[in-house]
Backbone as a printed PyTorch tensor [residue, N CA C, xyz], in Angstrom:
tensor([[[  0.5530,  -1.2110,  -0.0660],
         [ -0.0020,   0.1250,   0.0310],
         [  1.0610,   1.3210,   0.0110]],

        [[  2.0440,   1.2320,   0.6550],
         [  2.7330,   2.4540,   0.8010],
         [  3.6970,   2.9400,  -0.6220]],

        [[  3.8820,   1.6530,  -1.1580],
         [  4.3420,   1.6050,  -2.5730],
         [  3.2550,   2.3560,  -3.6110]],

        [[  2.1490,   2.0050,  -3.9760],
         [  1.2500,   2.5790,  -4.3880],
         [  1.0230,   4.1890,  -4.0300]],

        [[  0.7650,   4.3030,  -2.7950],
         [  0.8810,   6.0060,  -2.2430],
         [  2.1090,   6.5870,  -2.8320]],

        [[  3.4370,   6.0970,  -2.8700],
         [  4.4550,   6.7390,  -3.2860],
         [  4.3740,   7.1780,  -4.5440]],

        [[  4.0680,   6.1580,  -5.2680],
         [  4.0830,   6.2700,  -6.9600],
         [  2.6460,   7.1990,  -7.2250]],

        [[  1.6460,   7.2420,  -6.7590],
         [  0.6990,   7.9880,  -6.9590],
         [  0.9790,   9.5590,  -6.4390]],

        [[  1.9470,   9.7550,  -5.3320],
         [  2.3420,  11.1120,  -5.2590],
         [  3.3720,  11.8500,  -6.0830]],

        [[  4.3130,  10.8120,  -6.5560],
         [  5.1250,  11.0640,  -7.8400],
         [  4.3700,  11.6030,  -8.9480]],

        [[  3.4710,  10.9370,  -9.2710],
         [  2.6010,  11.4310, -10.5290],
         [  1.9860,  12.6120, -10.1350]],

        [[  1.1720,  12.8610,  -9.4260],
         [  0.4590,  13.9070,  -8.8780],
         [  1.5190,  15.2200,  -8.7290]],

        [[  2.5040,  15.0940,  -8.3930],
         [  4.0090,  16.2450,  -8.5370],
         [  4.3320,  16.5530,  -9.9060]],

        [[  4.3280,  15.5220, -10.7570],
         [  4.8110,  15.8060, -11.6820],
         [  4.0060,  16.7130, -12.6470]],

        [[  2.6510,  15.8570, -12.4350],
         [  1.3980,  16.8240, -13.3080],
         [  1.3740,  17.8950, -12.8500]],

        [[  1.5230,  18.2370, -11.6030],
         [  1.4340,  19.8720, -11.0170],
         [  2.2890,  20.6850, -11.5760]],

        [[  3.7980,  19.9930, -11.7660],
         [  4.6320,  20.7800, -12.1690],
         [  4.5100,  21.1970, -13.5190]],

        [[  4.0590,  20.1340, -14.5360],
         [  3.8210,  20.3620, -15.7840],
         [  3.0390,  21.5520, -16.0020]],

        [[  1.7880,  21.3070, -15.2510],
         [  0.7320,  22.2090, -15.4430],
         [  1.2470,  23.6410, -15.2420]],

        [[  1.8630,  23.8860, -14.0700],
         [  2.8260,  25.1680, -13.6730],
         [  3.3800,  25.7800, -15.1000]],

        [[  4.3290,  24.7350, -15.3660],
         [  5.2840,  25.2130, -16.5240],
         [  4.4640,  25.9640, -17.8380]],

        [[  3.4230,  25.6000, -18.2840],
         [  2.6700,  25.7830, -19.4710],
         [  1.3710,  26.8860, -18.9380]],

        [[  1.5850,  27.3170, -17.4520],
         [  0.7200,  28.3030, -17.2160],
         [  1.2200,  29.7790, -17.5180]],

        [[  0.4740,  30.6070, -18.2050],
         [  0.8080,  31.9760, -18.4450],
         [  0.4620,  32.6080, -17.6260]],

        [[  1.4700,  33.3670, -17.0120],
         [  1.0980,  34.5690, -15.8670],
         [ -0.1370,  35.4420, -16.1140]],

        [[ -0.7320,  35.7200, -14.7860],
         [ -1.9890,  36.8460, -15.4300],
         [ -1.5530,  37.9620, -15.7440]],

        [[ -0.3850,  38.5050, -15.6490],
         [ -0.4960,  39.9100, -16.2320],
         [  0.1870,  39.5970, -17.3260]],

        [[  0.4620,  38.5650, -18.4160],
         [  0.4890,  38.1940, -19.7350],
         [ -0.5720,  37.8100, -20.7100]],

        [[ -1.5440,  37.4370, -19.9710],
         [ -2.7220,  37.1780, -20.6520],
         [ -3.3280,  37.7870, -21.7830]],

        [[ -3.3450,  37.3170, -22.9830],
         [ -3.8610,  38.2730, -23.7770],
         [ -5.2700,  38.8020, -23.8370]],

        [[ -6.2690,  38.0410, -23.4850],
         [ -7.7850,  38.3020, -23.1700],
         [ -7.9120,  39.2920, -22.2240]],

        [[ -6.8250,  39.0960, -21.2210],
         [ -7.0210,  40.0210, -19.9130],
         [ -6.6290,  41.3900, -20.2170]],

        [[ -5.3230,  41.3590, -20.9630],
         [ -4.5350,  42.4940, -21.5990],
         [ -5.7100,  43.5940, -22.1440]],

        [[ -6.6290,  42.6940, -23.0990],
         [ -7.2400,  43.3860, -24.2160],
         [ -8.3080,  44.2020, -23.4970]],

        [[ -8.9740,  43.3750, -22.5850],
         [-10.1740,  43.9520, -21.7680],
         [ -9.3600,  45.4760, -20.8560]],

        [[ -8.2550,  45.3160, -20.5850],
         [ -7.6850,  46.6540, -19.9480],
         [ -7.1310,  47.3260, -21.1980]],

        [[ -7.2820,  47.1520, -22.4400],
         [ -7.1150,  48.1620, -23.5150],
         [ -5.3900,  48.0860, -23.7190]],

        [[ -4.6090,  46.8940, -23.7160],
         [ -3.5160,  46.8650, -23.4270],
         [ -2.8090,  45.7960, -24.6920]],

        [[ -1.9400,  45.5690, -25.2740],
         [ -1.5200,  44.5560, -25.9300],
         [  0.1750,  44.4510, -25.4970]],

        [[  0.9540,  43.3790, -26.0840],
         [  1.9290,  42.9550, -25.7380],
         [  2.8360,  42.8650, -26.8850]],

        [[  3.9750,  43.4120, -27.2890],
         [  4.5210,  43.3930, -28.4220],
         [  6.1040,  42.9980, -28.2280]],

        [[  6.7810,  42.3170, -28.9970],
         [  8.1370,  41.8580, -28.8730],
         [  9.2840,  42.6880, -29.2400]],

        [[  8.7490,  43.7020, -30.0600],
         [  9.8500,  44.8690, -30.6350],
         [  9.3770,  45.9940, -31.0860]],

        [[  9.4720,  46.9880, -30.3580],
         [  9.3660,  48.3740, -30.8830],
         [  9.8680,  49.0980, -31.8240]],

        [[ 10.7860,  48.4840, -32.5150],
         [ 11.4730,  48.8080, -33.8780],
         [ 10.8580,  48.9360, -34.8570]],

        [[  9.7420,  48.1500, -34.9270],
         [  8.9100,  47.9970, -36.2720],
         [  7.7460,  49.0500, -35.8790]],

        [[  7.4460,  49.5910, -35.0470],
         [  6.1870,  50.5200, -34.7620],
         [  6.6150,  51.7950, -35.2450]],

        [[  5.7820,  52.5570, -36.0970],
         [  5.9030,  53.7800, -36.3400],
         [  5.6900,  54.5940, -35.1300]],

        [[  6.2780,  55.6110, -35.2090],
         [  5.8200,  56.6050, -34.1120],
         [  4.5760,  57.4380, -33.8290]],

        [[  4.0100,  57.4930, -35.1630],
         [  2.6130,  58.0790, -35.5840],
         [  1.4950,  56.8350, -34.8040]],

        [[  1.9720,  55.7790, -34.6530],
         [  0.9730,  54.7640, -33.7830],
         [  1.2970,  54.7410, -32.4740]],

        [[  2.1320,  55.5650, -31.7580],
         [  2.4120,  55.6590, -30.4060],
         [  2.0380,  56.7590, -29.9660]],

        [[  1.3450,  57.6060, -30.8540],
         [  0.8650,  59.0000, -30.2450],
         [  0.1300,  59.1760, -29.1050]],

        [[ -0.6360,  58.2310, -28.8470],
         [ -1.5350,  58.1810, -27.7560],
         [ -1.6220,  56.8830, -27.0780]],

        [[ -0.4910,  56.1230, -27.1000],
         [ -0.0610,  54.8180, -26.1590],
         [  0.8780,  55.1680, -25.3170]],

        [[  0.5430,  54.5590, -24.0420],
         [  1.6220,  54.3100, -22.7600],
         [  2.3690,  52.9650, -23.0310]],

        [[  3.8410,  53.4090, -23.2930],
         [  4.5850,  52.0150, -23.4450],
         [  5.3930,  51.9000, -22.1420]],

        [[  5.4170,  50.7110, -21.5360],
         [  6.2520,  50.0330, -20.5370],
         [  7.0970,  49.0600, -20.8230]],

        [[  8.4010,  48.6230, -20.5160],
         [  8.9390,  47.2510, -20.7280],
         [  8.8030,  46.4800, -19.7890]],

        [[  8.2000,  45.0920, -20.2260],
         [  8.1340,  43.9820, -19.4650],
         [  9.1050,  43.4120, -18.6370]],

        [[ 10.3430,  43.2220, -19.4030],
         [ 11.2970,  42.3110, -18.9830],
         [ 12.7530,  43.2650, -18.8380]],

        [[ 13.8010,  42.9600, -18.0940],
         [ 14.8520,  43.6340, -17.8260],
         [ 16.1350,  43.4560, -18.9930]],

        [[ 15.5580,  42.4560, -20.2220],
         [ 16.3490,  42.0680, -21.0920],
         [ 16.9750,  43.0120, -22.0120]],

        [[ 17.6630,  42.7570, -22.8270],
         [ 17.8550,  43.6560, -24.0990],
         [ 17.1410,  43.5470, -25.2280]],

        [[ 17.1580,  44.2950, -26.2030],
         [ 16.3680,  44.4310, -27.4820],
         [ 16.4190,  42.9950, -28.0960]],

        [[ 17.5860,  42.3940, -28.3880],
         [ 17.5980,  41.0210, -28.8490],
         [ 17.2670,  39.9490, -27.9170]],

        [[ 16.8990,  40.0900, -26.5830],
         [ 16.3850,  38.9140, -25.9580],
         [ 15.2680,  38.2890, -26.2160]],

        [[ 15.0510,  37.2810, -26.0850],
         [ 13.9250,  36.4160, -26.1580],
         [ 12.7860,  36.7600, -25.6730]],

        [[ 13.0410,  37.2360, -24.2550],
         [ 12.1200,  37.4950, -23.1620],
         [ 11.4820,  38.8940, -22.9940]],

        [[ 11.9640,  39.6520, -23.9060],
         [ 11.8990,  40.8230, -23.8040],
         [ 10.5510,  41.3620, -24.5090]],

        [[  9.6850,  42.1080, -23.8360],
         [  8.6700,  42.4600, -24.3020],
         [  8.1170,  43.7990, -23.8180]],

        [[  7.0150,  44.5500, -24.6440],
         [  6.7570,  46.0320, -24.1750],
         [  5.0350,  45.7390, -23.9490]],

        [[  4.6450,  46.3500, -23.1040],
         [  3.2430,  46.6050, -22.9120],
         [  2.7670,  47.9050, -23.6960]],

        [[  1.7920,  47.9510, -24.2880],
         [  1.0820,  49.2930, -24.7740],
         [ -0.2680,  49.4690, -24.3620]],

        [[ -0.4960,  50.4910, -23.5030],
         [ -1.7070,  50.8410, -22.9820],
         [ -2.2510,  51.8630, -23.9490]],

        [[ -3.4280,  51.5260, -24.5700],
         [ -4.1820,  52.5260, -25.3460],
         [ -5.4550,  53.1250, -24.3810]],

        [[ -5.9310,  54.3440, -25.5050],
         [ -6.7830,  55.4350, -24.9320],
         [ -8.1960,  54.9810, -25.0430]],

        [[ -8.4980,  53.7360, -26.2210],
         [ -9.5900,  53.5260, -26.4630],
         [ -9.5840,  52.3070, -27.1610]],

        [[-10.7770,  51.3790, -27.4240],
         [-10.7100,  50.1630, -27.9150],
         [-10.4810,  50.4310, -29.6670]],

        [[-10.9140,  51.2060, -30.1000],
         [-10.8290,  51.3650, -31.9190],
         [ -9.4560,  51.5340, -31.9660]],

        [[ -8.4890,  52.2830, -31.1910],
         [ -7.1470,  52.7650, -31.3840],
         [ -6.2290,  51.1950, -31.3560]],

        [[ -6.8940,  50.1370, -30.1910],
         [ -6.2530,  49.1980, -29.8340],
         [ -6.7020,  48.1120, -31.3200]],

        [[ -7.6330,  48.1280, -31.5860],
         [ -7.9440,  47.4950, -33.0140],
         [ -7.2430,  47.9210, -34.0580]],

        [[ -7.1220,  48.7700, -34.4480],
         [ -6.4940,  49.3010, -35.5860],
         [ -4.8600,  48.8620, -35.3330]],

        [[ -4.4840,  49.1630, -34.1220],
         [ -2.9410,  48.5420, -34.1130],
         [ -2.8950,  47.1830, -34.4500]],

        [[ -3.8510,  46.3170, -33.7660],
         [ -3.9920,  44.9070, -33.9630],
         [ -3.6200,  44.6910, -35.2590]],

        [[ -4.4900,  45.4120, -36.1070],
         [ -4.8060,  44.8550, -37.4930],
         [ -3.1860,  45.1810, -38.1020]],

        [[ -2.6710,  46.3470, -37.9890],
         [ -1.6330,  46.8550, -38.6360],
         [ -0.1250,  45.9850, -38.2040]],

        [[  0.0530,  45.8120, -36.9310],
         [  1.0530,  44.8210, -36.4280],
         [  0.7330,  43.5890, -35.8320]],

        [[ -0.4180,  43.0720, -36.4840],
         [ -0.4060,  41.6860, -36.0980],
         [  0.8740,  40.6310, -36.0450]],

        [[  1.7880,  40.8700, -36.7590],
         [  3.0460,  40.2650, -36.7060],
         [  4.0280,  40.1530, -35.6780]],

        [[  3.7440,  41.1250, -34.9740],
         [  4.5790,  41.3590, -33.5120],
         [  3.8460,  41.3890, -32.3680]],

        [[  2.6160,  41.0300, -32.3570],
         [  1.9350,  40.4190, -31.0660],
         [  2.1080,  39.3090, -30.6170]],

        [[  2.4350,  39.5580, -29.1830],
         [  2.4820,  38.1970, -28.4170],
         [  1.0370,  37.8470, -27.8820]]])
């Protein structure tokens, strides 16, 4: 009986770890950010200055520009501006 309990605990722990690894942190979930009129982009170099006129930009990670984990949060003033940005820059959205 003890051996079965140990095996069960082992599989339960591995399942929890794998679930945690694939869970996206709450502050980075796309749907939640869109409700807050915000998007994540991976690179700001491709965005034209005119499109950032009414957008608040903040860096999410402390990495470099070439770092895979660096992203930028864009907070928009209205849903219409957010949707226009999504259409124009869909290739850099995270």
